[in-house]
All heavy atoms as a GROMACS GRO file, in nm:
protein
  505
    1MET      N    1  11.031   9.843   8.480
    1MET     CA    2  10.968   9.951   8.408
    1MET      C    3  11.010   9.953   8.260
    1MET      O    4  10.936  10.003   8.178
    1MET     CB    5  11.004  10.086   8.470
    1MET     CG    6  10.936  10.108   8.602
    1MET     SD    7  10.974  10.264   8.689
    1MET     CE    8  11.038  10.370   8.568
    2THR      N    9  11.129   9.906   8.231
    2THR     CA   10  11.177   9.915   8.093
    2THR      C   11  11.173   9.783   8.018
    2THR      O   12  11.209   9.778   7.902
    2THR     CB   13  11.320   9.968   8.089
    2THR    OG1   14  11.406   9.879   8.159
    2THR    CG2   15  11.328  10.108   8.150
    3GLN      N   16  11.131   9.678   8.083
    3GLN     CA   17  11.124   9.549   8.017
    3GLN      C   18  10.978   9.519   7.981
    3GLN      O   19  10.906   9.458   8.058
    3GLN     CB   20  11.183   9.439   8.105
    3GLN     CG   21  11.331   9.458   8.127
    3GLN     CD   22  11.391   9.346   8.208
    3GLN    OE1   23  11.324   9.253   8.249
    3GLN    NE2   24  11.520   9.354   8.233
    4ASN      N   25  10.939   9.570   7.864
    4ASN     CA   26  10.804   9.550   7.816
    4ASN      C   27  10.807   9.549   7.663
    4ASN      O   28  10.909   9.584   7.603
    4ASN     CB   29  10.710   9.657   7.871
    4ASN     CG   30  10.756   9.797   7.837
    4ASN    OD1   31  10.770   9.831   7.719
    4ASN    ND2   32  10.782   9.879   7.938
    5PRO      N   33  10.700   9.510   7.598
    5PRO     CA   34  10.700   9.499   7.452
    5PRO      C   35  10.729   9.631   7.379
    5PRO      O   36  10.795   9.632   7.276
    5PRO     CB   37  10.559   9.448   7.419
    5PRO     CG   38  10.514   9.380   7.544
    5PRO     CD   39  10.577   9.455   7.658
    6VAL      N   40  10.683   9.741   7.433
    6VAL     CA   41  10.706   9.870   7.368
    6VAL      C   42  10.855   9.905   7.369
    6VAL      O   43  10.912   9.945   7.266
    6VAL     CB   44  10.623   9.982   7.436
    6VAL    CG1   45  10.658  10.119   7.380
    6VAL    CG2   46  10.474   9.954   7.422
    7MET      N   47  10.920   9.890   7.483
    7MET     CA   48  11.063   9.918   7.492
    7MET      C   49  11.142   9.820   7.407
    7MET      O   50  11.241   9.859   7.344
    7MET     CB   51  11.110   9.914   7.638
    7MET     CG   52  11.061  10.030   7.721
    7MET     SD   53  11.118  10.190   7.661
    7MET     CE   54  11.289  10.183   7.706
    8ALA      N   55  11.103   9.695   7.403
    8ALA     CA   56  11.173   9.597   7.320
    8ALA      C   57  11.166   9.638   7.173
    8ALA      O   58  11.265   9.628   7.100
    8ALA     CB   59  11.113   9.459   7.341
    9ALA      N   60  11.052   9.687   7.129
    9ALA     CA   61  11.037   9.732   6.991
    9ALA      C   62  11.124   9.855   6.963
    9ALA      O   63  11.188   9.864   6.857
    9ALA     CB   64  10.891   9.764   6.961
   10LEU      N   65  11.130   9.949   7.057
   10LEU     CA   66  11.216  10.066   7.040
   10LEU      C   67  11.362  10.027   7.032
   10LEU      O   68  11.438  10.080   6.951
   10LEU     CB   69  11.192  10.166   7.154
   10LEU     CG   70  11.061  10.244   7.151
   10LEU    CD1   71  11.044  10.323   7.280
   10LEU    CD2   72  11.054  10.333   7.029
   11HIS      N   73  11.404   9.933   7.118
   11HIS     CA   74  11.543   9.886   7.114
   11HIS      C   75  11.574   9.818   6.982
   11HIS      O   76  11.682   9.838   6.926
   11HIS     CB   77  11.571   9.791   7.231
   11HIS     CG   78  11.593   9.860   7.361
   11HIS    ND1   79  11.709   9.926   7.391
   11HIS    CD2   80  11.512   9.874   7.469
   11HIS    CE1   81  11.701   9.978   7.513
   11HIS    NE2   82  11.581   9.948   7.561
   12ALA      N   83  11.482   9.740   6.932
   12ALA     CA   84  11.503   9.672   6.804
   12ALA      C   85  11.513   9.772   6.690
   12ALA      O   86  11.599   9.759   6.602
   12ALA     CB   87  11.389   9.573   6.778
   13GLN      N   88  11.429   9.875   6.691
   13GLN     CA   89  11.436   9.978   6.589
   13GLN      C   90  11.570  10.051   6.594
   13GLN      O   91  11.632  10.076   6.489
   13GLN     CB   92  11.323  10.080   6.607
   13GLN     CG   93  11.187  10.030   6.572
   13GLN     CD   94  11.079  10.131   6.609
   13GLN    OE1   95  11.106  10.232   6.675
   13GLN    NE2   96  10.957  10.102   6.569
   14ALA      N   97  11.616  10.086   6.714
   14ALA     CA   98  11.744  10.156   6.729
   14ALA      C   99  11.860  10.068   6.683
   14ALA      O  100  11.954  10.115   6.620
   14ALA     CB  101  11.763  10.200   6.874
   15ALA      N  102  11.853   9.939   6.713
   15ALA     CA  103  11.958   9.847   6.670
   15ALA      C  104  11.964   9.835   6.519
   15ALA      O  105  12.071   9.813   6.462
   15ALA     CB  106  11.936   9.709   6.733
   16ASP      N  107  11.849   9.853   6.453
   16ASP     CA  108  11.845   9.847   6.307
   16ASP      C  109  11.888   9.978   6.243
   16ASP      O  110  11.891   9.989   6.121
   16ASP     CB  111  11.704   9.810   6.260
   16ASP     CG  112  11.668   9.667   6.290
   16ASP    OD1  113  11.760   9.585   6.311
   16ASP    OD2  114  11.547   9.636   6.295
   17GLY      N  115  11.916  10.080   6.324
   17GLY     CA  116  11.961  10.208   6.270
   17GLY      C  117  11.853  10.313   6.255
   17GLY      O  118  11.879  10.423   6.208
   18ASP      N  119  11.731  10.279   6.293
   18ASP     CA  120  11.622  10.377   6.286
   18ASP      C  121  11.638  10.481   6.395
   18ASP      O  122  11.690  10.454   6.503
   18ASP     CB  123  11.486  10.309   6.300
   18ASP     CG  124  11.456  10.215   6.186
   18ASP    OD1  125  11.515  10.234   6.078
   18ASP    OD2  126  11.373  10.125   6.204
   19LYS      N  127  11.593  10.602   6.370
   19LYS     CA  128  11.599  10.710   6.469
   19LYS      C  129  11.474  10.706   6.557
   19LYS      O  130  11.362  10.708   6.506
   19LYS     CB  131  11.609  10.846   6.400
   19LYS     CG  132  11.732  10.862   6.313
   19LYS     CD  133  11.852  10.885   6.399
   19LYS     CE  134  11.972  10.913   6.309
   19LYS     NZ  135  12.095  10.907   6.377
   20ASN      N  136  11.493  10.700   6.686
   20ASN     CA  137  11.384  10.711   6.782
   20ASN      C  138  11.443  10.758   6.914
   20ASN      O  139  11.562  10.791   6.922
   20ASN     CB  140  11.307  10.578   6.797
   20ASN     CG  141  11.392  10.464   6.848
   20ASN    OD1  142  11.493  10.485   6.914
   20ASN    ND2  143  11.353  10.342   6.817
   21THR      N  144  11.362  10.763   7.017
   21THR     CA  145  11.411  10.814   7.145
   21THR      C  146  11.521  10.727   7.205
   21THR      O  147  11.611  10.777   7.271
   21THR     CB  148  11.296  10.826   7.247
   21THR    OG1  149  11.230  10.700   7.256
   21THR    CG2  150  11.196  10.931   7.205
   22ILE      N  151  11.519  10.599   7.181
   22ILE     CA  152  11.622  10.510   7.232
   22ILE      C  153  11.755  10.530   7.159
   22ILE      O  154  11.861  10.525   7.219
   22ILE     CB  155  11.577  10.362   7.220
   22ILE    CG1  156  11.452  10.338   7.303
   22ILE    CG2  157  11.688  10.266   7.262
   22ILE    CD1  158  11.468  10.358   7.451
   23SER      N  159  11.749  10.555   7.030
   23SER     CA  160  11.872  10.572   6.954
   23SER      C  161  11.950  10.696   6.998
   23SER      O  162  12.070  10.705   6.973
   23SER     CB  163  11.844  10.577   6.804
   23SER     OG  164  11.763  10.688   6.772
   24GLN      N  165  11.884  10.791   7.059
   24GLN     CA  166  11.951  10.911   7.109
   24GLN      C  167  12.018  10.889   7.244
   24GLN      O  168  12.099  10.969   7.286
   24GLN     CB  169  11.851  11.026   7.120
   24GLN     CG  170  11.784  11.060   6.989
   24GLN     CD  171  11.881  11.102   6.882
   24GLN    OE1  172  11.974  11.176   6.908
   24GLN    NE2  173  11.862  11.052   6.762
   25MET      N  174  11.982  10.780   7.312
   25MET     CA  175  12.035  10.753   7.446
   25MET      C  176  12.161  10.668   7.436
   25MET      O  177  12.154  10.547   7.430
   25MET     CB  178  11.929  10.683   7.532
   25MET     CG  179  11.804  10.763   7.555
   25MET     SD  180  11.677  10.672   7.642
   25MET     CE  181  11.754  10.651   7.801
   26GLN      N  182  12.276  10.736   7.431
   26GLN     CA  183  12.401  10.663   7.424
   26GLN      C  184  12.512  10.744   7.491
   26GLN      O  185  12.497  10.864   7.513
   26GLN     CB  186  12.435  10.630   7.280
   26GLN     CG  187  12.429  10.748   7.186
   26GLN     CD  188  12.450  10.706   7.044
   26GLN    OE1  189  12.558  10.661   7.012
   26GLN    NE2  190  12.351  10.721   6.960
   27ASN      N  191  12.618  10.680   7.524
   27ASN     CA  192  12.731  10.745   7.588
   27ASN      C  193  12.805  10.834   7.489
   27ASN      O  194  12.807  10.808   7.369
   27ASN     CB  195  12.828  10.640   7.644
   27ASN     CG  196  12.765  10.554   7.749
   27ASN    OD1  197  12.683  10.600   7.826
   27ASN    ND2  198  12.801  10.428   7.752
   28ALA      N  199  12.869  10.938   7.540
   28ALA     CA  200  12.952  11.022   7.456
   28ALA      C  201  13.081  10.948   7.419
   28ALA      O  202  13.137  10.969   7.312
   28ALA     CB  203  12.986  11.152   7.527
   29LEU      N  204  13.127  10.861   7.507
   29LEU     CA  205  13.244  10.778   7.478
   29LEU      C  206  13.201  10.651   7.408
   29LEU      O  207  13.091  10.602   7.433
   29LEU     CB  208  13.318  10.745   7.607
   29LEU     CG  209  13.374  10.865   7.684
   29LEU    CD1  210  13.436  10.820   7.816
   29LEU    CD2  211  13.475  10.940   7.601
   30PRO      N  212  13.284  10.596   7.325
   30PRO     CA  213  13.243  10.479   7.246
   30PRO      C  214  13.249  10.346   7.323
   30PRO      O  215  13.318  10.253   7.284
   30PRO     CB  216  13.343  10.479   7.131
   30PRO     CG  217  13.466  10.539   7.190
   30PRO     CD  218  13.417  10.643   7.286
   31ILE      N  219  13.174  10.338   7.433
   31ILE     CA  220  13.164  10.212   7.508
   31ILE      C  221  13.016  10.187   7.535
   31ILE      O  222  12.937  10.280   7.546
   31ILE     CB  223  13.243  10.213   7.640
   31ILE    CG1  224  13.192  10.321   7.736
   31ILE    CG2  225  13.391  10.234   7.615
   31ILE    CD1  226  13.248  10.312   7.874
   32ASP      N  227  12.981  10.061   7.550
   32ASP     CA  228  12.841  10.027   7.577
   32ASP      C  229  12.806  10.041   7.724
   32ASP      O  230  12.701  10.093   7.759
   32ASP     CB  231  12.811   9.884   7.531
   32ASP     CG  232  12.815   9.872   7.381
   32ASP    OD1  233  12.780   9.970   7.313
   32ASP    OD2  234  12.853   9.764   7.332
   33ILE      N  235  12.895   9.991   7.810
   33ILE     CA  236  12.865   9.990   7.953
   33ILE      C  237  12.996   9.996   8.032
   33ILE      O  238  13.099   9.946   7.987
   33ILE     CB  239  12.784   9.864   7.991
   33ILE    CG1  240  12.729   9.873   8.132
   33ILE    CG2  241  12.867   9.738   7.972
   33ILE    CD1  242  12.623   9.769   8.163
   34LEU      N  243  12.990  10.060   8.146
   34LEU     CA  244  13.108  10.063   8.234
   34LEU      C  245  13.128   9.927   8.297
   34LEU      O  246  13.031   9.858   8.331
   34LEU     CB  247  13.090  10.167   8.344
   34LEU     CG  248  13.095  10.314   8.298
   34LEU    CD1  249  13.045  10.404   8.408
   34LEU    CD2  250  13.234  10.351   8.257
   35GLN      N  251  13.251   9.891   8.314
   35GLN     CA  252  13.284   9.765   8.380
   35GLN      C  253  13.305   9.789   8.529
   35GLN      O  254  13.331   9.901   8.574
   35GLN     CB  255  13.411   9.706   8.317
   35GLN     CG  256  13.398   9.677   8.170
   35GLN     CD  257  13.288   9.577   8.140
   35GLN    OE1  258  13.279   9.473   8.204
   35GLN    NE2  259  13.204   9.608   8.043
   36ALA      N  260  13.295   9.684   8.606
   36ALA     CA  261  13.314   9.694   8.752
   36ALA      C  262  13.452   9.751   8.786
   36ALA      O  263  13.466   9.827   8.882
   36ALA     CB  264  13.296   9.556   8.816
   37GLU      N  265  13.552   9.718   8.706
   37GLU     CA  266  13.686   9.770   8.730
   37GLU      C  267  13.691   9.922   8.716
   37GLU      O  268  13.768   9.990   8.786
   37GLU     CB  269  13.788   9.708   8.633
   37GLU     CG  270  13.802   9.558   8.645
   37GLU     CD  271  13.698   9.483   8.563
   37GLU    OE1  272  13.660   9.528   8.454
   37GLU    OE2  273  13.653   9.378   8.610
   38ASP      N  274  13.610   9.978   8.625
   38ASP     CA  275  13.606  10.122   8.607
   38ASP      C  276  13.554  10.191   8.733
   38ASP      O  277  13.607  10.294   8.776
   38ASP     CB  278  13.517  10.159   8.488
   38ASP     CG  279  13.566  10.100   8.358
   38ASP    OD1  280  13.689  10.097   8.336
   38ASP    OD2  281  13.482  10.056   8.278
   39ILE      N  282  13.450  10.135   8.791
   39ILE     CA  283  13.394  10.190   8.915
   39ILE      C  284  13.496  10.175   9.028
   39ILE      O  285  13.519  10.269   9.105
   39ILE     CB  286  13.263  10.119   8.952
   39ILE    CG1  287  13.164  10.119   8.836
   39ILE    CG2  288  13.202  10.179   9.078
   39ILE    CD1  289  13.122  10.253   8.785
   40ALA      N  290  13.557  10.058   9.040
   40ALA     CA  291  13.656  10.032   9.145
   40ALA      C  292  13.774  10.128   9.132
   40ALA      O  293  13.825  10.178   9.234
   40ALA     CB  294  13.703   9.888   9.138
   41ASN      N  295  13.818  10.156   9.011
   41ASN     CA  296  13.930  10.249   8.991
   41ASN      C  297  13.894  10.390   9.037
   41ASN      O  298  13.976  10.460   9.096
   41ASN     CB  299  13.974  10.251   8.845
   41ASN     CG  300  14.045  10.126   8.804
   41ASN    OD1  301  14.099  10.053   8.887
   41ASN    ND2  302  14.045  10.098   8.675
   42ALA      N  303  13.772  10.432   9.010
   42ALA     CA  304  13.728  10.565   9.055
   42ALA      C  305  13.721  10.572   9.207
   42ALA      O  306  13.763  10.670   9.268
   42ALA     CB  307  13.592  10.599   8.993
   43VAL      N  308  13.670  10.467   9.269
   43VAL     CA  309  13.663  10.463   9.415
   43VAL      C  310  13.804  10.462   9.474
   43VAL      O  311  13.831  10.533   9.571
   43VAL     CB  312  13.580  10.341   9.463
   43VAL    CG1  313  13.591  10.324   9.613
   43VAL    CG2  314  13.436  10.356   9.420
   44ALA      N  315  13.893  10.384   9.416
   44ALA     CA  316  14.032  10.379   9.465
   44ALA      C  317  14.096  10.517   9.455
   44ALA      O  318  14.170  10.559   9.545
   44ALA     CB  319  14.112  10.276   9.387
   45TRP      N  320  14.069  10.589   9.348
   45TRP     CA  321  14.124  10.724   9.335
   45TRP      C  322  14.065  10.817   9.440
   45TRP      O  323  14.136  10.897   9.500
   45TRP     CB  324  14.097  10.779   9.194
   45TRP     CG  325  14.145  10.920   9.181
   45TRP    CD1  326  14.274  10.963   9.168
   45TRP    CD2  327  14.064  11.037   9.181
   45TRP    NE1  328  14.277  11.100   9.160
   45TRP    CE2  329  14.149  11.147   9.168
   45TRP    CE3  330  13.927  11.059   9.189
   45TRP    CZ2  331  14.103  11.278   9.164
   45TRP    CZ3  332  13.881  11.189   9.186
   45TRP    CH2  333  13.967  11.298   9.172
   46LEU      N  334  13.933  10.806   9.463
   46LEU     CA  335  13.869  10.894   9.562
   46LEU      C  336  13.924  10.874   9.702
   46LEU      O  337  13.930  10.970   9.780
   46LEU     CB  338  13.717  10.869   9.562
   46LEU     CG  339  13.640  10.931   9.448
   46LEU    CD1  340  13.496  10.882   9.448
   46LEU    CD2  341  13.645  11.083   9.456
   47VAL      N  342  13.963  10.753   9.738
   47VAL     CA  343  14.016  10.729   9.872
   47VAL      C  344  14.168  10.742   9.878
   47VAL      O  345  14.227  10.723   9.983
   47VAL     CB  346  13.972  10.591   9.927
   47VAL    CG1  347  13.821  10.583   9.937
   47VAL    CG2  348  14.028  10.478   9.844
   48SER      N  349  14.229  10.781   9.766
   48SER     CA  350  14.374  10.795   9.764
   48SER      C  351  14.415  10.936   9.808
   48SER      O  352  14.332  11.026   9.820
   48SER     CB  353  14.428  10.771   9.623
   48SER     OG  354  14.397  10.880   9.539
   49ASP      N  355  14.544  10.954   9.832
   49ASP     CA  356  14.597  11.085   9.870
   49ASP      C  357  14.582  11.186   9.755
   49ASP      O  358  14.576  11.306   9.779
   49ASP     CB  359  14.744  11.074   9.909
   49ASP     CG  360  14.763  11.002  10.042
   49ASP    OD1  361  14.666  10.997  10.121
   49ASP    OD2  362  14.874  10.951  10.066
   50GLU      N  363  14.575  11.137   9.633
   50GLU     CA  364  14.562  11.227   9.518
   50GLU      C  365  14.430  11.304   9.519
   50GLU      O  366  14.420  11.411   9.461
   50GLU     CB  367  14.576  11.149   9.388
   50GLU     CG  368  14.715  11.093   9.367
   50GLU     CD  369  14.725  11.007   9.242
   50GLU    OE1  370  14.621  10.982   9.179
   50GLU    OE2  371  14.836  10.965   9.211
   51ALA      N  372  14.328  11.251   9.583
   51ALA     CA  373  14.199  11.317   9.590
   51ALA      C  374  14.174  11.376   9.729
   51ALA      O  375  14.060  11.404   9.765
   51ALA     CB  376  14.089  11.220   9.554
   52ALA      N  377  14.278  11.398   9.805
   52ALA     CA  378  14.265  11.442   9.943
   52ALA      C  379  14.192  11.576   9.957
   52ALA      O  380  14.121  11.598  10.055
   52ALA     CB  381  14.403  11.452  10.008
   53TYR      N  382  14.206  11.665   9.862
   53TYR     CA  383  14.146  11.797   9.874
   53TYR      C  384  14.018  11.811   9.793
   53TYR      O  385  13.965  11.920   9.778
   53TYR     CB  386  14.247  11.905   9.831
   53TYR     CG  387  14.370  11.902   9.920
   53TYR    CD1  388  14.491  11.857   9.871
   53TYR    CD2  389  14.362  11.942  10.052
   53TYR    CE1  390  14.602  11.853   9.952
   53TYR    CE2  391  14.473  11.938  10.134
   53TYR     CZ  392  14.594  11.894  10.084
   53TYR     OH  393  14.703  11.889  10.164
   54LEU      N  394  13.968  11.704   9.745
   54LEU     CA  395  13.843  11.704   9.669
   54LEU      C  396  13.726  11.701   9.768
   54LEU      O  397  13.714  11.609   9.848
   54LEU     CB  398  13.836  11.582   9.577
   54LEU     CG  399  13.719  11.573   9.483
   54LEU    CD1  400  13.731  11.681   9.376
   54LEU    CD2  401  13.714  11.437   9.419
   55THR      N  402  13.642  11.803   9.761
   55THR     CA  403  13.527  11.807   9.851
   55THR      C  404  13.404  11.860   9.778
   55THR      O  405  13.416  11.945   9.689
   55THR     CB  406  13.552  11.900   9.973
   55THR    OG1  407  13.577  12.031   9.924
   55THR    CG2  408  13.669  11.851  10.055
   56GLY      N  409  13.289  11.811   9.813
   56GLY     CA  410  13.163  11.866   9.768
   56GLY      C  411  13.139  11.867   9.618
   56GLY      O  412  13.083  11.964   9.568
   57VAL      N  413  13.179  11.766   9.549
   57VAL     CA  414  13.155  11.761   9.405
   57VAL      C  415  13.083  11.632   9.369
   57VAL      O  416  13.092  11.532   9.439
   57VAL     CB  417  13.284  11.769   9.321
   57VAL    CG1  418  13.355  11.900   9.345
   57VAL    CG2  419  13.377  11.653   9.350
   58GLN      N  420  13.012  11.637   9.258
   58GLN     CA  421  12.954  11.515   9.203
   58GLN      C  422  13.052  11.462   9.101
   58GLN      O  423  13.108  11.539   9.022
   58GLN     CB  424  12.822  11.544   9.136
   58GLN     CG  425  12.714  11.586   9.232
   58GLN     CD  426  12.584  11.614   9.158
   58GLN    OE1  427  12.578  11.617   9.036
   58GLN    NE2  428  12.478  11.635   9.234
   59LEU      N  429  13.073  11.334   9.102
   59LEU     CA  430  13.163  11.272   9.007
   59LEU      C  431  13.084  11.174   8.921
   59LEU      O  432  13.070  11.056   8.955
   59LEU     CB  433  13.276  11.199   9.082
   59LEU     CG  434  13.386  11.137   8.999
   59LEU    CD1  435  13.463  11.243   8.922
   59LEU    CD2  436  13.479  11.056   9.086
   60PRO      N  437  13.028  11.222   8.810
   60PRO     CA  438  12.950  11.132   8.726
   60PRO      C  439  13.041  11.034   8.653
   60PRO      O  440  13.126  11.073   8.575
   60PRO     CB  441  12.878  11.224   8.628
   60PRO     CG  442  12.961  11.348   8.623
   60PRO     CD  443  13.030  11.357   8.755
   61LEU      N  444  13.024  10.910   8.683
   61LEU     CA  445  13.102  10.804   8.620
   61LEU      C  446  13.008  10.733   8.523
   61LEU      O  447  12.953  10.628   8.552
   61LEU     CB  448  13.154  10.709   8.728
   61LEU     CG  449  13.264  10.612   8.686
   61LEU    CD1  450  13.384  10.685   8.633
   61LEU    CD2  451  13.300  10.524   8.803
   62ASP      N  452  12.989  10.796   8.406
   62ASP     CA  453  12.884  10.752   8.314
   62ASP      C  454  12.925  10.756   8.167
   62ASP      O  455  12.838  10.753   8.080
   62ASP     CB  456  12.759  10.835   8.335
   62ASP     CG  457  12.781  10.984   8.303
   62ASP    OD1  458  12.893  11.022   8.262
   62ASP    OD2  459  12.686  11.061   8.318
   63ALA      N  460  13.053  10.762   8.139
   63ALA     CA  461  13.106  10.763   8.001
   63ALA      C  462  13.047  10.877   7.918
   63ALA      O  463  13.032  10.867   7.798
   63ALA     CB  464  13.081  10.628   7.933
   64GLY      N  465  13.013  10.986   7.985
   64GLY     CA  466  12.963  11.103   7.913
   64GLY      C  467  12.815  11.102   7.883
   64GLY      O  468  12.765  11.186   7.808
   65PHE      N  469  12.740  11.011   7.942
   65PHE     CA  470  12.596  11.000   7.914
   65PHE      C  471  12.522  11.128   7.951
   65PHE      O  472  12.432  11.171   7.881
   65PHE     CB  473  12.536  10.881   7.989
   65PHE     CG  474  12.392  10.856   7.958
   65PHE    CD1  475  12.355  10.788   7.844
   65PHE    CD2  476  12.292  10.904   8.042
   65PHE    CE1  477  12.221  10.765   7.814
   65PHE    CE2  478  12.159  10.883   8.014
   65PHE     CZ  479  12.123  10.812   7.900
   66THR      N  480  12.558  11.190   8.064
   66THR     CA  481  12.483  11.308   8.111
   66THR      C  482  12.508  11.432   8.028
   66THR      O  483  12.431  11.528   8.039
   66THR     CB  484  12.516  11.339   8.259
   66THR    OG1  485  12.657  11.356   8.273
   66THR    CG2  486  12.468  11.228   8.349
   67ILE      N  487  12.611  11.436   7.943
   67ILE     CA  488  12.633  11.555   7.862
   67ILE      C  489  12.559  11.550   7.730
   67ILE      O  490  12.560  11.643   7.654
   67ILE     CB  491  12.783  11.581   7.837
   67ILE    CG1  492  12.847  11.467   7.756
   67ILE    CG2  493  12.856  11.603   7.966
   67ILE    CD1  494  12.986  11.499   7.707
   68ARG      N  495  12.496  11.439   7.700
   68ARG     CA  496  12.421  11.428   7.573
   68ARG      C  497  12.284  11.486   7.585
   68ARG      O  498  12.215  11.491   7.671
   68ARG     CB  499  12.410  11.281   7.531
   68ARG     CG  500  12.543  11.230   7.489
   68ARG     CD  501  12.524  11.134   7.376
   68ARG     NE  502  12.652  11.113   7.316
   68ARG     CZ  503  12.675  11.124   7.186
   68ARG    NH1  504  12.579  11.154   7.106
   68ARG    NH2  505  12.792  11.103   7.138
   0.00000   0.00000   0.00000
């Protein structure tokens, strides 16, 4: 759905510093993408004793993307 000429043009414009809908879509933290180790660390914490009393919550692992 996102690999088409229109999206490619929007990405190119955003990369050049132009303001458009794509340029607004970025993480709140200064990283481009989460690494597999980041996901694994979150899962390891969830199954650890430290998270034993955590119930019924959503844990967005998205570098702050959803707060923008």
